[in-house]
Each structure stands twice: as structure tokens, then as C-alpha cells.
C-alpha positions as CSV (number, residue, x, y, z in Angstrom):
1,M,-24.3,-71.6,2.6
2,V,-22.4,-69.0,4.1
3,N,-23.2,-67.5,7.1
4,R,-24.0,-64.0,6.4
5,Q,-22.3,-62.7,9.7
6,C,-19.5,-64.3,9.6
7,F,-19.8,-62.9,5.6
8,H,-19.5,-59.3,7.0
9,V,-17.2,-59.4,9.9
10,F,-14.6,-60.8,7.0
11,S,-15.5,-57.9,4.4
12,A,-15.0,-55.7,7.2
13,F,-12.0,-56.7,8.3
14,C,-10.4,-57.2,4.8
15,C,-12.1,-53.8,3.8
16,G,-9.9,-52.1,6.8
17,A,-6.7,-53.9,5.5
18,L,-7.3,-52.6,2.3
19,A,-7.8,-48.9,4.0
20,G,-4.7,-48.7,5.7
21,V,-2.9,-49.1,2.4
22,M,-5.4,-46.5,0.2
23,L,-4.5,-44.3,2.9
24,T,-0.9,-44.8,3.3
25,T,0.4,-45.8,-0.1
26,P,0.7,-43.9,-3.3
27,A,-2.5,-44.6,-5.5
28,N,-0.5,-45.5,-8.6
29,S,0.3,-48.9,-6.0
30,F,-3.0,-49.5,-5.0
31,L,-3.8,-53.3,-4.4
32,R,-5.6,-53.6,-7.7
33,L,-7.8,-56.5,-5.5
34,R,-11.2,-54.6,-4.2
35,L,-13.9,-56.1,-2.7
36,S,-17.3,-55.3,-4.2
37,I,-17.9,-52.4,-1.5
38,G,-20.4,-51.0,-3.6
39,E,-22.9,-54.1,-3.6
40,H,-22.2,-54.6,0.2
41,C,-22.5,-50.9,1.3
42,S,-23.7,-51.0,5.0
43,P,-25.9,-47.2,5.9
44,N,-24.5,-48.0,9.0
45,V,-23.6,-44.2,10.2
46,E,-20.4,-45.8,12.1
47,D,-18.8,-46.4,9.2
48,I,-18.4,-42.4,8.8
49,S,-16.3,-42.3,12.1
50,Y,-14.0,-45.2,10.9
51,W,-13.4,-43.9,8.0
52,L,-12.7,-41.0,8.9
53,Q,-10.5,-41.5,11.7
54,Q,-8.1,-43.9,9.5
55,S,-7.8,-41.5,7.2
56,G,-5.7,-39.5,9.4
57,S,-8.3,-36.3,8.5
58,D,-8.4,-33.7,10.8
59,K,-12.0,-33.7,10.8
60,F,-11.9,-36.5,13.2
61,H,-8.9,-36.0,15.3
62,T,-9.1,-32.4,15.7
63,H,-12.9,-31.2,14.9
64,H,-15.1,-34.0,15.7
65,Y,-16.9,-33.5,12.9
66,E,-18.0,-37.1,12.6
67,R,-20.7,-36.2,15.1
68,Y,-22.6,-34.1,12.4
69,Y,-21.9,-36.1,9.4
70,K,-23.4,-39.2,10.5
71,S,-26.6,-37.5,10.5
72,W,-26.4,-35.1,7.5
73,L,-24.6,-38.0,5.6
74,G,-25.7,-41.2,7.0
75,D,-29.1,-41.5,4.9
76,M,-27.1,-41.0,1.3
77,R,-24.3,-43.6,2.5
78,C,-25.3,-46.2,-0.2
79,K,-27.3,-43.8,-2.5
80,H,-26.2,-44.3,-6.3
81,D,-25.0,-41.2,-9.0
82,L,-24.2,-39.1,-6.0
83,K,-21.6,-36.4,-6.8
84,I,-19.8,-34.7,-3.7
85,V,-17.1,-31.7,-4.4
86,E,-14.6,-30.9,-1.3
87,I,-13.3,-27.4,-1.9
88,G,-9.9,-28.1,-0.2
89,A,-8.2,-31.2,-0.8
90,Q,-4.7,-30.0,0.8
91,K,-3.4,-33.6,2.0
92,G,-6.5,-36.0,0.1
93,Q,-7.2,-37.3,3.6
94,S,-10.4,-36.7,3.9
95,L,-11.0,-37.2,0.3
96,N,-9.8,-40.5,0.3
97,A,-12.6,-41.4,3.5
98,W,-15.2,-40.0,1.0
99,E,-15.0,-42.6,-1.1
100,R,-14.8,-45.6,1.1
101,I,-17.8,-43.3,3.2
102,F,-19.6,-43.5,-0.6
103,P,-18.8,-46.3,-2.6
104,N,-21.6,-46.3,-4.9
105,S,-20.8,-42.6,-5.8
106,E,-20.5,-41.4,-9.3
107,V,-17.9,-38.4,-8.9
108,I,-15.7,-37.3,-6.1
109,L,-13.9,-34.4,-6.7
110,G,-11.2,-32.4,-5.0
111,V,-10.5,-28.6,-5.5
112,A,-7.5,-28.2,-4.6
113,Y,-5.1,-24.8,-4.7
114,G,-1.8,-23.8,-3.3
115,S,1.5,-25.3,-2.4
116,G,0.6,-28.0,-0.3
117,T,-1.1,-30.1,-2.8
118,T,2.2,-30.9,-4.6
119,R,1.7,-34.6,-6.2
120,L,-1.7,-34.5,-4.7
121,E,-2.8,-37.2,-7.3
122,D,-0.2,-39.6,-5.8
123,H,-1.8,-39.8,-2.4
124,V,-5.7,-39.7,-3.7
125,S,-7.4,-43.0,-5.2
126,K,-7.9,-43.2,-9.4
127,R,-11.9,-42.8,-8.5
128,I,-11.0,-39.2,-7.5
129,S,-11.3,-36.5,-9.3
130,L,-9.2,-33.0,-8.4
131,L,-9.6,-29.3,-9.8
132,W,-6.7,-27.2,-9.2
133,G,-7.8,-23.5,-8.6
134,D,-8.4,-20.9,-6.3
135,Q,-12.0,-20.8,-4.7
136,S,-12.3,-17.2,-4.5
137,K,-12.0,-16.7,-8.5
138,K,-14.6,-16.8,-11.0
139,E,-13.1,-19.4,-13.1
140,T,-12.6,-21.8,-10.4
141,M,-16.2,-21.8,-9.3
142,D,-17.4,-21.9,-13.0
143,A,-15.4,-25.0,-13.4
144,V,-17.6,-26.8,-10.2
145,V,-20.6,-25.5,-11.9
146,E,-19.8,-27.2,-14.8
147,R,-19.5,-30.3,-13.5
148,G,-22.6,-30.5,-11.6
149,P,-24.6,-30.4,-10.2
150,W,-23.6,-31.6,-6.7
151,D,-25.5,-34.1,-4.0
152,I,-23.2,-32.5,-1.6
153,I,-20.4,-29.4,-1.4
154,I,-18.0,-29.1,1.2
155,D,-16.0,-26.2,2.1
156,D,-12.5,-27.2,4.1
157,G,-10.9,-24.8,1.5
158,S,-9.2,-21.2,2.8
159,H,-11.2,-20.4,5.7
160,L,-10.8,-16.9,5.0
161,P,-14.3,-15.6,5.7
162,Q,-14.5,-13.6,2.4
163,H,-13.8,-17.0,0.6
164,M,-16.3,-18.8,2.8
165,M,-18.8,-16.6,0.8
166,Y,-17.6,-16.1,-2.3
167,S,-17.6,-19.6,-2.8
168,F,-21.3,-20.4,-1.5
169,F,-23.1,-17.3,-3.2
170,S,-21.4,-18.8,-6.6
171,L,-22.6,-21.9,-6.1
172,W,-25.6,-22.6,-3.7
173,Q,-28.0,-21.4,-6.5
174,K,-26.5,-22.9,-9.5
175,A,-24.3,-26.1,-8.5
176,L,-26.3,-27.6,-5.9
177,K,-29.0,-29.8,-6.4
178,P,-32.6,-30.2,-5.2
179,G,-32.2,-31.8,-1.9
180,G,-28.3,-31.2,-2.0
181,I,-26.7,-29.7,1.2
182,Y,-23.8,-27.2,1.4
183,V,-21.4,-27.5,4.6
184,I,-18.5,-24.9,5.4
185,E,-16.6,-26.2,7.8
186,D,-13.8,-24.8,10.4
187,L,-16.1,-21.5,10.9
188,E,-13.4,-20.3,14.2
189,T,-11.5,-18.5,11.9
190,N,-14.3,-15.7,11.8
191,Y,-13.4,-15.5,15.4
192,W,-9.6,-15.1,14.8
193,R,-7.9,-11.9,15.3
194,D,-6.2,-8.9,12.9
195,G,-2.6,-9.9,11.7
196,D,-3.7,-14.2,12.1
197,G,-2.5,-16.3,9.0
198,L,-3.0,-19.3,7.6
199,Y,-2.2,-20.9,4.1
200,G,-0.5,-17.5,2.9
201,Y,-3.5,-15.5,3.8
202,I,-3.6,-12.6,6.3
203,F,-6.6,-12.4,8.3
204,S,-7.7,-8.4,9.1
205,S,-11.2,-7.0,10.1
206,V,-12.5,-10.3,11.5
207,G,-13.4,-11.5,15.1
208,I,-16.9,-11.6,17.0
209,A,-18.0,-7.6,16.3
210,T,-17.4,-7.4,12.9
211,T,-19.7,-7.0,10.2
212,A,-20.9,-9.0,7.5
213,N,-18.4,-7.5,5.4
214,Y,-15.8,-9.9,7.1
215,S,-17.5,-12.5,8.5
216,A,-19.5,-16.2,6.9
217,V,-21.2,-16.6,10.0
218,K,-22.8,-13.1,10.1
219,K,-23.5,-13.5,6.6
220,I,-25.8,-16.7,7.4
221,D,-27.2,-15.1,10.2
222,Q,-29.2,-12.8,7.3
223,I,-29.7,-15.7,5.3
224,R,-31.3,-17.6,7.8
225,E,-33.9,-14.9,7.8
226,V,-34.7,-16.0,4.8
227,L,-36.7,-19.2,6.5
228,M,-39.6,-16.6,7.6
229,R,-40.6,-15.1,4.9
230,F,-44.0,-17.3,4.3
231,Q,-45.3,-17.0,7.5
232,I,-44.7,-13.1,8.1
233,G,-45.7,-12.5,4.2
234,A,-42.5,-10.7,3.2
235,R,-41.7,-12.0,-0.4
236,N,-39.1,-10.0,-0.8
237,L,-36.9,-11.2,2.0
238,T,-34.2,-12.6,0.0
239,V,-30.3,-12.2,0.7
240,A,-28.2,-15.0,-1.8
241,P,-29.2,-15.6,-5.0
242,G,-31.4,-18.9,-4.6
243,D,-32.4,-18.6,-0.6
244,G,-35.7,-19.0,-2.0
245,E,-34.8,-22.8,-2.2
246,L,-33.4,-23.1,1.4
247,C,-35.2,-25.7,3.9
248,A,-32.6,-25.5,7.3
249,I,-29.5,-24.6,8.2
250,E,-28.1,-26.1,11.1
251,W,-25.2,-25.3,12.7
252,G,-22.8,-27.4,15.0
253,M,-19.3,-26.9,16.6
254,N,-17.3,-25.2,14.3
255,I,-19.5,-26.3,11.1
256,V,-22.6,-25.1,9.7
257,R,-24.9,-27.3,7.5
258,L,-27.4,-25.1,4.6
259,R,-29.8,-27.8,3.0
260,K,-31.3,-27.0,-0.1
261,C,-35.7,-27.9,-0.7
262,T,-36.4,-31.1,-2.1
263,E,-38.7,-30.4,-5.0
264,A,-41.8,-32.3,-3.0
265,E,-40.9,-29.5,-0.1
266,V,-41.2,-26.8,-2.4
267,K,-44.3,-27.8,-3.5
268,S,-45.6,-28.5,0.3
269,N,-44.5,-24.8,1.3
270,P,-46.7,-22.8,3.4
271,P,-48.8,-20.2,2.1
272,W,-47.8,-16.8,2.1
273,A,-49.1,-15.1,4.9
274,P,-50.8,-11.3,5.4
275,I,-47.9,-9.0,5.9
276,H,-47.1,-8.9,9.3
277,Y,-43.6,-7.0,9.9
278,D,-42.4,-3.4,9.6
279,E,-41.8,-2.8,5.8
280,H,-39.9,0.1,6.1
281,M,-37.5,-1.4,8.5
282,M,-37.4,-4.4,6.3
283,D,-36.3,-2.6,3.2
284,G,-33.5,-0.9,5.4
285,W,-32.4,-4.1,7.1
286,L,-31.9,-5.4,2.9
287,R,-30.0,-2.6,2.0
288,E,-27.8,-3.3,4.6
289,A,-27.4,-6.9,3.8
290,H,-27.0,-6.8,0.0
291,S,-24.2,-4.0,0.5
292,T,-22.2,-6.7,2.4
293,N,-22.8,-9.6,0.3
294,P,-19.9,-10.7,-1.5
295,A,-19.4,-9.4,-5.8
296,L,-19.2,-12.0,-8.1
């Protein structure tokens, strides 16, 4: 009988060697020899750090988002039929990492846009699907909806705050499965100076003192209030389409995760309390919040 510990050590070594080829060699010349990583998927969350680091993605090397992804994604690692979409696929590095982190996934889709995605298909695994489109355009978001529903949606796209919110409002209700998570990365751009630029976009009306018209952070803070609706009896407290299905928001350094309730969680929601708020004040607040929503 083969020693199980030796087998796993050997498998890990081989997977690491293959990963080096996958992440530096065009997809059409990948080694055809592959380990059956789906059969030997390990729930070890440290693998998330490893593959993000090996990919060269700034998720690890610049932002250290692996600290959050280990807890947010760990229990999904070995899930079958998982569907993941990432908005923003400039060099395909994180897409290749997701393929290794989720070996049993059904679909990994990258939404690509701009000159930096030229010949992107040569740099990602054959298992990865690509969709070219601007995340601020309805046709692109409709295409993402049509290919869903998704277990994980990650926005690492243009980083323009208005685009972050347009994508969220377009996808949260229609494209995310119950129990799914929606992650927005690189929130620092919400605090930049007017005139700063990225990916050909010039930022304006941003900064810590701006309003929810121009800040995804401020808009998510408005959506956060919805989590109080049951306990104060505020049946009309809604900001975004489908935010009644919101179960949790978790902030990290430069990143946020919004989690949709599972069907079981919806059934176990607390009962509506009697009204415990100033209705006139609430009506005014809701009008203001809705006025800063993106136009879909």
C-alpha cells in the first residue's frame, strides 16, 4: 500500500511544478499531463495563499487579500459545480489561480475589457471562459446574468466607483445564487483625488467627503442599513434590488464581501418587530439613498 502522506507530498510537489508551467506558458502549449486534482482536492485554506502567490496576482503581492479569501472561500474549495465570475481579467493571473483553488468548479469566467486584455486567451487555462465587455454597459451585465447564476462574483474591474455600483446593482439580485458571495476589491480608488487616472478613466468627485453618487463605499454603507429592517419593523427599508436577501457584509482592508442569505437563512429570519423608528425621518433618508442609485 502506498503511504498516504508520501502520496500527498508527491502530489503537492507535482502540482506546484505544473503550476509553474501553467502560469508562465501560453495555454495552447500547456502540458497535457495533469494530476486528477479534483479527486484529491484538499480543503487546506493555505492553498489559497499558495496559488494566489504563485499566480503573480496583485491580490497577494500588493493587497494581501489572501487573508480574507482564506475564510471567505475556504469552505467552497472542493465544491462541485461551482460557478465563479471575475470582472477584470487584464493578465489572467487570478483566473489561473481560481482554477487551481477550485479544481471541481464547473465554470470560471473572466470579464475582460481594454487594450491590456489583448491575446488574453493565450495566457489562461483552457478551462477558463472569457467574456469581452465593459462592466458599465447593460449588454455586458446581461451576458453575465445569462451565464449564471453564480456562487462567487468578484469585481476587480475598472475600479471606477460608479462602475462598481452599476455592476453590483445589475448582478446581485439576478445573477448571484442563494448563499453566494459578492466581493468588491480595490476600494482605495473611492478615496483618490480628482484628476487621478486608471485604465484610461479619469476620476472626479471622489474622496472621503464625497456622496454615494460617487462612492461605492458610501453606497454600501447605505445598503448596510437594510440589515436592521426586521428588528426595527422597517418593511420599506430597501436600497438596492434584492437587498432583502442580504445576510452579511464584511469589510477588510480595501475589500468588502456581501453575502446573500441561503434559503434556510431566509426561512429563519427574525419576525418583524413593531415600528421603532421615526417614519418621517426614514422616508427622507430613503428618498436621498434612492436618488444616488445607479440608473440601470
